[in-house]
Short mmCIF file of the C-alpha atoms (twelve columns), coordinates in Angstrom:
data_MODEL
# 
_entry.id   MODEL 
# 
loop_
_atom_site.group_PDB 
_atom_site.id 
_atom_site.type_symbol 
_atom_site.label_atom_id 
_atom_site.label_alt_id 
_atom_site.label_comp_id 
_atom_site.label_asym_id 
_atom_site.label_seq_id 
_atom_site.Cartn_x 
_atom_site.Cartn_y 
_atom_site.Cartn_z 
_atom_site.pdbx_PDB_model_num 
ATOM 1   C CA . UNK A 1   92.737  113.799 80.301  1 
ATOM 2   C CA . UNK A 2   93.232  111.419 77.384  1 
ATOM 3   C CA . UNK A 3   91.960  107.844 77.698  1 
ATOM 4   C CA . UNK A 4   94.550  105.165 78.421  1 
ATOM 5   C CA . UNK A 5   94.947  101.908 76.509  1 
ATOM 6   C CA . UNK A 6   93.206  98.911  78.121  1 
ATOM 7   C CA . UNK A 7   96.562  97.204  78.702  1 
ATOM 8   C CA . UNK A 8   97.548  99.919  81.160  1 
ATOM 9   C CA . UNK A 9   94.525  99.405  83.442  1 
ATOM 10  C CA . UNK A 10  94.657  97.037  86.427  1 
ATOM 11  C CA . UNK A 11  91.902  96.300  88.926  1 
ATOM 12  C CA . UNK A 12  92.237  95.751  92.637  1 
ATOM 13  C CA . UNK A 13  89.393  95.135  95.123  1 
ATOM 14  C CA . UNK A 14  90.002  96.250  98.710  1 
ATOM 15  C CA . UNK A 15  87.631  97.286  101.486 1 
ATOM 16  C CA . UNK A 16  84.524  98.828  99.922  1 
ATOM 17  C CA . UNK A 17  86.163  100.186 96.778  1 
ATOM 18  C CA . UNK A 18  86.774  98.811  93.339  1 
ATOM 19  C CA . UNK A 19  89.812  100.796 92.286  1 
ATOM 20  C CA . UNK A 20  91.155  101.113 88.775  1 
ATOM 21  C CA . UNK A 21  94.876  101.862 88.677  1 
ATOM 22  C CA . UNK A 22  95.815  103.576 85.417  1 
ATOM 23  C CA . UNK A 23  99.513  104.123 84.872  1 
ATOM 24  C CA . UNK A 24  100.698 106.885 82.585  1 
ATOM 25  C CA . UNK A 25  104.168 108.005 81.549  1 
ATOM 26  C CA . UNK A 26  104.225 110.276 84.626  1 
ATOM 27  C CA . UNK A 27  103.118 107.447 86.979  1 
ATOM 28  C CA . UNK A 28  99.783  109.164 87.750  1 
ATOM 29  C CA . UNK A 29  97.087  106.967 89.270  1 
ATOM 30  C CA . UNK A 30  93.370  107.348 88.506  1 
ATOM 31  C CA . UNK A 31  91.034  106.003 91.187  1 
ATOM 32  C CA . UNK A 32  87.458  105.012 90.343  1 
ATOM 33  C CA . UNK A 33  85.555  104.078 93.527  1 
ATOM 34  C CA . UNK A 34  82.523  101.775 93.384  1 
ATOM 35  C CA . UNK A 35  80.695  100.757 96.562  1 
ATOM 36  C CA . UNK A 36  80.087  97.022  97.008  1 
ATOM 37  C CA . UNK A 37  78.455  96.910  100.457 1 
ATOM 38  C CA . UNK A 38  74.846  97.734  101.391 1 
ATOM 39  C CA . UNK A 39  74.457  101.368 102.413 1 
ATOM 40  C CA . UNK A 40  72.647  100.533 105.681 1 
ATOM 41  C CA . UNK A 41  75.865  98.910  106.991 1 
ATOM 42  C CA . UNK A 42  77.640  102.258 107.088 1 
ATOM 43  C CA . UNK A 43  81.321  102.709 106.351 1 
ATOM 44  C CA . UNK A 44  83.712  99.747  106.614 1 
ATOM 45  C CA . UNK A 45  86.385  99.835  109.327 1 
ATOM 46  C CA . UNK A 46  89.354  102.051 108.596 1 
ATOM 47  C CA . UNK A 47  91.869  99.888  110.501 1 
ATOM 48  C CA . UNK A 48  93.075  97.007  108.338 1 
ATOM 49  C CA . UNK A 49  95.165  93.926  108.929 1 
ATOM 50  C CA . UNK A 50  97.740  92.951  106.324 1 
ATOM 51  C CA . UNK A 51  96.058  89.792  105.139 1 
ATOM 52  C CA . UNK A 52  93.937  89.005  102.093 1 
ATOM 53  C CA . UNK A 53  90.778  87.023  102.824 1 
ATOM 54  C CA . UNK A 54  87.877  86.165  100.473 1 
ATOM 55  C CA . UNK A 55  84.572  87.774  101.429 1 
ATOM 56  C CA . UNK A 56  81.284  85.812  101.336 1 
ATOM 57  C CA . UNK A 57  78.587  86.221  98.659  1 
ATOM 58  C CA . UNK A 58  80.898  87.557  95.957  1 
ATOM 59  C CA . UNK A 59  81.748  90.741  97.850  1 
ATOM 60  C CA . UNK A 60  85.397  90.460  96.792  1 
ATOM 61  C CA . UNK A 61  88.383  90.127  99.088  1 
ATOM 62  C CA . UNK A 62  90.252  92.222  101.604 1 
ATOM 63  C CA . UNK A 63  91.467  92.285  105.183 1 
ATOM 64  C CA . UNK A 64  90.284  90.053  108.010 1 
ATOM 65  C CA . UNK A 65  89.062  93.142  109.846 1 
ATOM 66  C CA . UNK A 66  86.683  93.926  106.995 1 
ATOM 67  C CA . UNK A 67  85.641  90.265  106.803 1 
ATOM 68  C CA . UNK A 68  84.645  90.318  110.495 1 
ATOM 69  C CA . UNK A 69  82.690  93.549  109.900 1 
ATOM 70  C CA . UNK A 70  80.862  91.935  106.942 1 
ATOM 71  C CA . UNK A 71  80.014  88.788  108.952 1 
ATOM 72  C CA . UNK A 72  78.718  90.871  111.875 1 
ATOM 73  C CA . UNK A 73  76.478  92.928  109.588 1 
ATOM 74  C CA . UNK A 74  75.225  89.868  107.696 1 
ATOM 75  C CA . UNK A 75  74.354  88.210  111.036 1 
ATOM 76  C CA . UNK A 76  72.436  91.302  112.217 1 
ATOM 77  C CA . UNK A 77  70.582  91.467  108.890 1 
ATOM 78  C CA . UNK A 78  69.644  87.783  109.187 1 
ATOM 79  C CA . UNK A 79  68.404  88.203  112.776 1 
ATOM 80  C CA . UNK A 80  66.258  91.199  111.759 1 
ATOM 81  C CA . UNK A 81  65.299  89.744  108.344 1 
ATOM 82  C CA . UNK A 82  66.367  93.057  106.795 1 
ATOM 83  C CA . UNK A 83  64.813  93.632  103.333 1 
ATOM 84  C CA . UNK A 84  68.141  94.854  101.876 1 
ATOM 85  C CA . UNK A 85  70.288  92.070  103.297 1 
ATOM 86  C CA . UNK A 86  72.926  90.397  101.125 1 
ATOM 87  C CA . UNK A 87  71.497  87.214  99.586  1 
ATOM 88  C CA . UNK A 88  73.578  84.052  99.960  1 
ATOM 89  C CA . UNK A 89  72.160  81.379  97.609  1 
ATOM 90  C CA . UNK A 90  75.177  79.037  97.604  1 
ATOM 91  C CA . UNK A 91  76.324  78.903  101.231 1 
ATOM 92  C CA . UNK A 92  77.932  78.192  103.547 1 
ATOM 93  C CA . UNK A 93  75.714  80.344  105.746 1 
ATOM 94  C CA . UNK A 94  78.061  81.540  108.523 1 
ATOM 95  C CA . UNK A 95  75.761  84.459  109.309 1 
ATOM 96  C CA . UNK A 96  72.970  82.104  110.483 1 
ATOM 97  C CA . UNK A 97  74.757  80.691  113.548 1 
ATOM 98  C CA . UNK A 98  72.833  81.981  116.567 1 
ATOM 99  C CA . UNK A 99  69.665  82.683  114.537 1 
ATOM 100 C CA . UNK A 100 66.414  80.772  115.299 1 
ATOM 101 C CA . UNK A 101 66.284  77.576  113.201 1 
ATOM 102 C CA . UNK A 102 62.912  78.309  111.585 1 
ATOM 103 C CA . UNK A 103 64.091  81.764  110.460 1 
ATOM 104 C CA . UNK A 104 67.327  80.259  109.104 1 
ATOM 105 C CA . UNK A 105 65.299  77.745  107.073 1 
ATOM 106 C CA . UNK A 106 63.089  80.514  105.645 1 
ATOM 107 C CA . UNK A 107 66.121  82.634  104.686 1 
ATOM 108 C CA . UNK A 108 67.940  79.764  102.925 1 
ATOM 109 C CA . UNK A 109 64.793  78.711  101.047 1 
ATOM 110 C CA . UNK A 110 64.147  82.314  99.959  1 
ATOM 111 C CA . UNK A 111 67.769  82.863  98.853  1 
ATOM 112 C CA . UNK A 112 67.842  79.634  96.826  1 
ATOM 113 C CA . UNK A 113 64.371  80.146  95.283  1 
ATOM 114 C CA . UNK A 114 63.275  76.734  96.576  1 
ATOM 115 C CA . UNK A 115 66.086  74.856  94.779  1 
ATOM 116 C CA . UNK A 116 67.382  73.375  98.056  1 
ATOM 117 C CA . UNK A 117 65.759  70.886  100.391 1 
ATOM 118 C CA . UNK A 118 66.224  72.496  103.814 1 
ATOM 119 C CA . UNK A 119 65.571  70.655  107.084 1 
ATOM 120 C CA . UNK A 120 65.957  71.681  110.720 1 
ATOM 121 C CA . UNK A 121 67.340  68.946  112.995 1 
ATOM 122 C CA . UNK A 122 68.292  68.695  116.647 1 
ATOM 123 C CA . UNK A 123 72.033  68.645  117.318 1 
ATOM 124 C CA . UNK A 124 73.161  65.004  117.474 1 
ATOM 125 C CA . UNK A 125 70.285  63.637  115.371 1 
ATOM 126 C CA . UNK A 126 70.895  60.498  113.347 1 
ATOM 127 C CA . UNK A 127 71.092  61.239  109.615 1 
ATOM 128 C CA . UNK A 128 72.133  59.421  106.466 1 
ATOM 129 C CA . UNK A 129 75.744  59.885  105.366 1 
ATOM 130 C CA . UNK A 130 75.057  60.464  101.669 1 
ATOM 131 C CA . UNK A 131 76.267  63.745  100.173 1 
ATOM 132 C CA . UNK A 132 73.636  65.711  98.229  1 
ATOM 133 C CA . UNK A 133 74.276  69.195  96.901  1 
ATOM 134 C CA . UNK A 134 70.551  69.972  96.831  1 
ATOM 135 C CA . UNK A 135 70.185  69.523  100.608 1 
ATOM 136 C CA . UNK A 136 70.972  71.743  103.580 1 
ATOM 137 C CA . UNK A 137 70.727  70.504  107.151 1 
ATOM 138 C CA . UNK A 138 70.351  73.082  109.894 1 
ATOM 139 C CA . UNK A 139 71.341  71.798  113.342 1 
ATOM 140 C CA . UNK A 140 69.780  73.517  116.341 1 
ATOM 141 C CA . UNK A 141 70.329  73.325  120.099 1 
ATOM 142 C CA . UNK A 142 67.555  72.722  122.629 1 
ATOM 143 C CA . UNK A 143 66.667  76.434  122.532 1 
ATOM 144 C CA . UNK A 144 65.992  76.163  118.737 1 
ATOM 145 C CA . UNK A 145 69.035  78.306  117.815 1 
ATOM 146 C CA . UNK A 146 71.379  77.291  114.967 1 
ATOM 147 C CA . UNK A 147 74.431  75.665  116.535 1 
ATOM 148 C CA . UNK A 148 76.783  75.181  113.546 1 
ATOM 149 C CA . UNK A 149 77.264  76.622  110.094 1 
ATOM 150 C CA . UNK A 150 74.661  75.245  107.647 1 
ATOM 151 C CA . UNK A 151 76.136  74.076  104.346 1 
ATOM 152 C CA . UNK A 152 75.186  71.957  101.361 1 
ATOM 153 C CA . UNK A 153 75.609  68.227  101.618 1 
# 
């Protein structure tokens, strides 16, 4: 097969594949798969919805079904502190809702290499209203579980 000019190559990210569509005079398509998800998650769901949603942590974009699968796996990895979990240095940290507050603080500090000031607060605590991008507040319920999505600010 002869190489195609760069102008005839288009990229599309869907599910777990980075696919290169190369169009020739005979309308042949060349597919080049590249996995983007951790191997311990297994295969992504085969059923897809017809929407296009951005995935967290730079994992691309795809269907809402795949997004839910990613969020579920990221949450399980956070609960188990899996060594191969997807790092999320910029937030928001949706996967930490339902995780113990102390563990959530450790994960955010590790992902950001100490660049963020992370504090664990009781839900309903009085706080200042200033907006700082180097601060993350983690709100926990009485059972010390994260109650809402931590984010910068």
